C-alpha positions as protocol buffer text, in pm:
chain_id: "A"
residue {
  index: 1
  type: MET
  ca { x: -17 y: 6 z: -11 }
}
residue {
  index: 2
  type: PHE
  ca { x: 240 y: 224 z: 63 }
}
residue {
  index: 3
  type: ASN
  ca { x: 505 y: 125 z: -221 }
}
residue {
  index: 4
  type: ARG
  ca { x: 283 y: 312 z: -452 }
}
residue {
  index: 5
  type: PRO
  ca { x: 336 y: 689 z: -306 }
}
residue {
  index: 6
  type: ILE
  ca { x: 688 y: 574 z: -282 }
}
residue {
  index: 7
  type: GLU
  ca { x: 750 y: 497 z: -629 }
}
residue {
  index: 8
  type: ILE
  ca { x: 568 y: 790 z: -790 }
}
residue {
  index: 9
  type: VAL
  ca { x: 778 y: 1027 z: -592 }
}
residue {
  index: 10
  type: LYS
  ca { x: 1102 y: 831 z: -688 }
}
residue {
  index: 11
  type: THR
  ca { x: 943 y: 843 z: -1049 }
}
residue {
  index: 12
  type: TYR
  ca { x: 899 y: 1241 z: -1025 }
}
residue {
  index: 13
  type: LEU
  ca { x: 1277 y: 1279 z: -832 }
}
residue {
  index: 14
  type: ILE
  ca { x: 1429 y: 1073 z: -1143 }
}
residue {
  index: 15
  type: GLY
  ca { x: 1238 y: 1320 z: -1388 }
}
residue {
  index: 16
  type: ALA
  ca { x: 1342 y: 1648 z: -1176 }
}
residue {
  index: 17
  type: LEU
  ca { x: 1699 y: 1534 z: -1140 }
}
residue {
  index: 18
  type: ALA
  ca { x: 1710 y: 1427 z: -1549 }
}
residue {
  index: 19
  type: LEU
  ca { x: 1550 y: 1753 z: -1599 }
}
residue {
  index: 20
  type: ALA
  ca { x: 1803 y: 1912 z: -1379 }
}
residue {
  index: 21
  type: VAL
  ca { x: 2058 y: 1746 z: -1532 }
}
residue {
  index: 22
  type: LEU
  ca { x: 1950 y: 1846 z: -1886 }
}
residue {
  index: 23
  type: GLY
  ca { x: 1937 y: 2183 z: -1781 }
}
residue {
  index: 24
  type: LEU
  ca { x: 2272 y: 2221 z: -1624 }
}
residue {
  index: 25
  type: GLY
  ca { x: 2419 y: 2087 z: -1963 }
}
residue {
  index: 26
  type: ALA
  ca { x: 2218 y: 2307 z: -2186 }
}
residue {
  index: 27
  type: TRP
  ca { x: 2352 y: 2611 z: -1942 }
}
residue {
  index: 28
  type: SER
  ca { x: 2706 y: 2458 z: -2000 }
}
residue {
  index: 29
  type: ARG
  ca { x: 2664 y: 2470 z: -2347 }
}
residue {
  index: 30
  type: TYR
  ca { x: 2550 y: 2815 z: -2331 }
}
residue {
  index: 31
  type: GLN
  ca { x: 2801 y: 2962 z: -2139 }
}
residue {
  index: 32
  type: SER
  ca { x: 3101 y: 2769 z: -2323 }
}
residue {
  index: 33
  type: SER
  ca { x: 2938 y: 2951 z: -2632 }
}
residue {
  index: 34
  type: ASN
  ca { x: 2959 y: 3280 z: -2464 }
}
residue {
  index: 35
  type: ILE
  ca { x: 3326 y: 3218 z: -2346 }
}
residue {
  index: 36
  type: VAL
  ca { x: 3423 y: 3135 z: -2721 }
}
residue {
  index: 37
  type: ASP
  ca { x: 3241 y: 3437 z: -2853 }
}
residue {
  index: 38
  type: LEU
  ca { x: 3427 y: 3658 z: -2581 }
}
residue {
  index: 39
  type: ARG
  ca { x: 3778 y: 3513 z: -2674 }
}
residue {
  index: 40
  type: ALA
  ca { x: 3670 y: 3597 z: -3050 }
}
residue {
  index: 41
  type: GLU
  ca { x: 3568 y: 3934 z: -2936 }
}
residue {
  index: 42
  type: ASN
  ca { x: 3916 y: 3985 z: -2693 }
}
residue {
  index: 43
  type: GLN
  ca { x: 4059 y: 3860 z: -2988 }
}
residue {
  index: 44
  type: ALA
  ca { x: 3953 y: 4176 z: -3212 }
}
residue {
  index: 45
  type: GLN
  ca { x: 4005 y: 4430 z: -2973 }
}
residue {
  index: 46
  type: ALA
  ca { x: 4338 y: 4273 z: -2940 }
}
residue {
  index: 47
  type: GLN
  ca { x: 4451 y: 4345 z: -3294 }
}
residue {
  index: 48
  type: THR
  ca { x: 4247 y: 4704 z: -3321 }
}
residue {
  index: 49
  type: ILE
  ca { x: 4480 y: 4817 z: -2989 }
}
residue {
  index: 50
  type: SER
  ca { x: 4791 y: 4671 z: -3154 }
}
residue {
  index: 51
  type: GLN
  ca { x: 4701 y: 4882 z: -3485 }
}
residue {
  index: 52
  type: GLN
  ca { x: 4591 y: 5178 z: -3286 }
}
residue {
  index: 53
  type: SER
  ca { x: 4926 y: 5184 z: -3105 }
}
residue {
  index: 54
  type: ALA
  ca { x: 5144 y: 5121 z: -3450 }
}
residue {
  index: 55
  type: ASP
  ca { x: 4923 y: 5433 z: -3561 }
}
residue {
  index: 56
  type: ILE
  ca { x: 4987 y: 5637 z: -3244 }
}
residue {
  index: 57
  type: GLU
  ca { x: 5368 y: 5573 z: -3247 }
}
residue {
  index: 58
  type: LYS
  ca { x: 5377 y: 5675 z: -3636 }
}
residue {
  index: 59
  type: LEU
  ca { x: 5152 y: 6017 z: -3523 }
}
residue {
  index: 60
  type: LYS
  ca { x: 5450 y: 6075 z: -3278 }
}
residue {
  index: 61
  type: GLN
  ca { x: 5721 y: 6017 z: -3549 }
}
residue {
  index: 62
  type: GLU
  ca { x: 5535 y: 6244 z: -3758 }
}
residue {
  index: 63
  type: ALA
  ca { x: 5490 y: 6521 z: -3488 }
}
residue {
  index: 64
  type: VAL
  ca { x: 5834 y: 6489 z: -3381 }
}
residue {
  index: 65
  type: GLU
  ca { x: 5965 y: 6547 z: -3819 }
}
residue {
  index: 66
  type: ASN
  ca { x: 5675 y: 6842 z: -3803 }
}
residue {
  index: 67
  type: GLN
  ca { x: 5833 y: 7031 z: -3517 }
}
residue {
  index: 68
  type: ARG
  ca { x: 6198 y: 6954 z: -3649 }
}
residue {
  index: 69
  type: ILE
  ca { x: 6083 y: 7119 z: -3987 }
}
residue {
  index: 70
  type: LEU
  ca { x: 5874 y: 7372 z: -3797 }
}
residue {
  index: 71
  type: LEU
  ca { x: 6203 y: 7474 z: -3614 }
}
residue {
  index: 72
  type: GLU
  ca { x: 6383 y: 7458 z: -3963 }
}
residue {
  index: 73
  type: LEU
  ca { x: 6136 y: 7706 z: -4155 }
}
residue {
  index: 74
  type: SER
  ca { x: 6155 y: 7973 z: -3836 }
}
residue {
  index: 75
  type: LYS
  ca { x: 6537 y: 7964 z: -3855 }
}
residue {
  index: 76
  type: GLN
  ca { x: 6527 y: 8036 z: -4210 }
}
residue {
  index: 77
  type: GLU
  ca { x: 6267 y: 8313 z: -4164 }
}
residue {
  index: 78
  type: ALA
  ca { x: 6454 y: 8490 z: -3931 }
}
residue {
  index: 79
  type: GLU
  ca { x: 6728 y: 8464 z: -4136 }
}
residue {
  index: 80
  type: ALA
  ca { x: 6544 y: 8643 z: -4430 }
}
residue {
  index: 81
  type: ARG
  ca { x: 6433 y: 8849 z: -4203 }
}
residue {
  index: 82
  type: SER
  ca { x: 6757 y: 8955 z: -4056 }
}
residue {
  index: 83
  type: GLU
  ca { x: 6882 y: 9007 z: -4429 }
}
residue {
  index: 84
  type: SER
  ca { x: 6593 y: 9235 z: -4526 }
}
residue {
  index: 85
  type: ASP
  ca { x: 6685 y: 9476 z: -4206 }
}
residue {
  index: 86
  type: GLU
  ca { x: 7006 y: 9424 z: -4327 }
}
residue {
  index: 87
  type: VAL
  ca { x: 6906 y: 9570 z: -4650 }
}
residue {
  index: 88
  type: ILE
  ca { x: 6685 y: 9861 z: -4542 }
}
residue {
  index: 89
  type: LYS
  ca { x: 6929 y: 9974 z: -4298 }
}
residue {
  index: 90
  type: SER
  ca { x: 7186 y: 9990 z: -4548 }
}
residue {
  index: 91
  type: ILE
  ca { x: 6982 y: 10209 z: -4749 }
}
residue {
  index: 92
  type: PRO
  ca { x: 7116 y: 10565 z: -4744 }
}
residue {
  index: 93
  type: GLN
  ca { x: 6871 y: 10794 z: -4556 }
}
residue {
  index: 94
  type: ASP
  ca { x: 6858 y: 11088 z: -4839 }
}
residue {
  index: 95
  type: VAL
  ca { x: 6724 y: 10816 z: -5051 }
}
residue {
  index: 96
  type: LYS
  ca { x: 6446 y: 10716 z: -4834 }
}
residue {
  index: 97
  type: GLN
  ca { x: 6338 y: 11079 z: -4801 }
}
residue {
  index: 98
  type: SER
  ca { x: 6329 y: 11063 z: -5188 }
}
residue {
  index: 99
  type: HIS
  ca { x: 6001 y: 11094 z: -5394 }
}
residue {
  index: 100
  type: PRO
  ca { x: 6028 y: 10780 z: -5570 }
}
residue {
  index: 101
  type: TYR
  ca { x: 6104 y: 10562 z: -5243 }
}
residue {
  index: 102
  type: ASN
  ca { x: 5803 y: 10709 z: -5041 }
}
residue {
  index: 103
  type: ALA
  ca { x: 5623 y: 10654 z: -5414 }
}
residue {
  index: 104
  type: SER
  ca { x: 5318 y: 10376 z: -5431 }
}
residue {
  index: 105
  type: ALA
  ca { x: 5492 y: 10046 z: -5597 }
}
residue {
  index: 106
  type: PRO
  ca { x: 5272 y: 9909 z: -5897 }
}
residue {
  index: 107
  type: ARG
  ca { x: 4990 y: 9663 z: -5780 }
}
residue {
  index: 108
  type: ASN
  ca { x: 5109 y: 9364 z: -5864 }
}
residue {
  index: 109
  type: VAL
  ca { x: 5475 y: 9415 z: -5713 }
}
residue {
  index: 110
  type: VAL
  ca { x: 5267 y: 9496 z: -5384 }
}
residue {
  index: 111
  type: GLU
  ca { x: 5049 y: 9165 z: -5444 }
}
residue {
  index: 112
  type: PHE
  ca { x: 5385 y: 8949 z: -5523 }
}
residue {
  index: 113
  type: LEU
  ca { x: 5555 y: 9113 z: -5194 }
}
residue {
  index: 114
  type: ARG
  ca { x: 5230 y: 9049 z: -5004 }
}
residue {
  index: 115
  type: LYS
  ca { x: 5263 y: 8633 z: -5108 }
}
């Protein structure tokens, strides 16, 4: 008489255990798939970081080169300015006060000098 309820409980327990095992298997499979996806994403991010690091290094080198060129151009500009100052200083005072010296230059000459 009491055997029948025990059999039913055993059946339900076995079914619950089987369901739990299947559920854990499915959960494990999902987690495994998730880990594989995360590893692939991690690899892609590592490649991106590597590429960006190379780009940053290249930009740093270009910045150093641009700085060198800028200093060189500044030096050349200073030399040209000092040369032009020397030329201006070498013009005698009576020439500076003469009419042609103070006259307006032709428009194309002024535009050329502005460039």
